[in-house]
N, C-alpha and C positions, 0 to 999 in steps of 0.2 A: 490470531492466526500464527501458528508456529511455522517459522521459516527454516528451522534447523540451526545447529551450532549455537544453541541457547539464545537465539534471536527470535523476536516476535513482532508482528505488525498489529497494532491496535487500530481498528478501522471504523470510522463512522461514514456511512454511505448516504449521501444526499444527492445522488446523481439525477434526480428528477427536478431539482431546483431550477428556477429560471431567473433568479435575482442576480444583480450585478456584483454583489460581494457576499462573503460569508458572514452570517449574522453572529452577534454575541451569543445567542442561544445555541446555535450549531457548534460554535467554538467551545462553549461551556460543556456540551455533551461529550466532546472528545476529551476535554480536560478531566471530566468526571470518570470516563472510561480509563484514562491513564492512571488516575488516582486509585481506582479499584484494582487495576493490575499491580500497581506498586504495593498496595496493602496486602495482596495475596501472593505475589510472586517475586518481589524484589529481593527478598532474602535468599532466594535460590540463585541469585547472580545472573538473572536473565536480562538481556538487553531488549529494548523495545523501540519501535518506530511508530509515532503517532501519525496516522494517515487519514486525511479527509478526502472522500470522493465527492467532488462538487463541480458545478459548471464554471465556477470562478476560482482564480488562484489568488484572490485579494480578500483579505479580512476587512470588514467594516471598521470604522473608527472606534466603535464602542467595544469591539472584541479585543480580547487579550490572549492571543495565541502564545504558546511556548515556542522558543526559538527552534526546537527540533521537529516541529510539525512539518509534514510533507503533504502535498496536494496531488491528487490524481484527477486531472481535468478530463473532459469528454474525449479529447484526442488521445491522451495517454491510456484511458480506459479502453478505447477502441483498439489501440495497439496491443494492449495486454490481452484482450479477448482474442484477437487475431493470432497471436503467438501461442496462446493456450490451445486454440483450435488446431493450429499447425502442428503442435506437439502431439496431440491426439491422433491426427491424421498420419504423422510419421510413424508412430507406434504401430498403428494398424497396417499401413502400407509396407513398412520395412520389416515387419515381424520381429520387432526387438523386445516384445514383452518377455520379461524375465531375464533379459541380458543387461545386468546392472551397469556395466561400463558404457554400453551404447546409450542407455537411458540417461546416464549422467552427462555424457558428451552432448547429447541432444538438448538437455536442460540448460547446459552452459552456453551452447550456441544460440539458443533462443532467449537467453537472459531470464530464465525462470528458476534459477537455482539460488535459494536462500535470499540474501539481501540484494542480489542482482535485481530482483523485482523492485525493490525500493529505489535503487539507483537508476534503473532504466525506465520505470513506468510511473514515477512520481517526480515532483519538482518542488523547489522551495516556493514560498509564498511572498506576496507583497502586502503592505498594510496601508490603508487609507488614513490620511491625517485628518 
């Protein structure tokens, strides 16, 4: 997912899970996606954020997450959805379609501009021992 300014989010979506922790397998899928991205795009100087959408913010003891992984929990996902919806409503209600400055201002206010998404709608993880 391109965020702009040579930044990208690499996302594994497991939002239907009901387990208490992120499994080794789910962690491995995100690590494989990161490796694929590195193999294809790292020479281009692109920055990336590995993101797991999951009901838990805790990796199981068998998992080996990289330190830069971020988690989007159900609450953060709901917040993200709500602000994307609000953005769309504001575009329509305020007739700002095509007005670049107004759109950028709105994206910044709702924390939907580039890596603001990562900072506002994801969090760091914990690890079970």
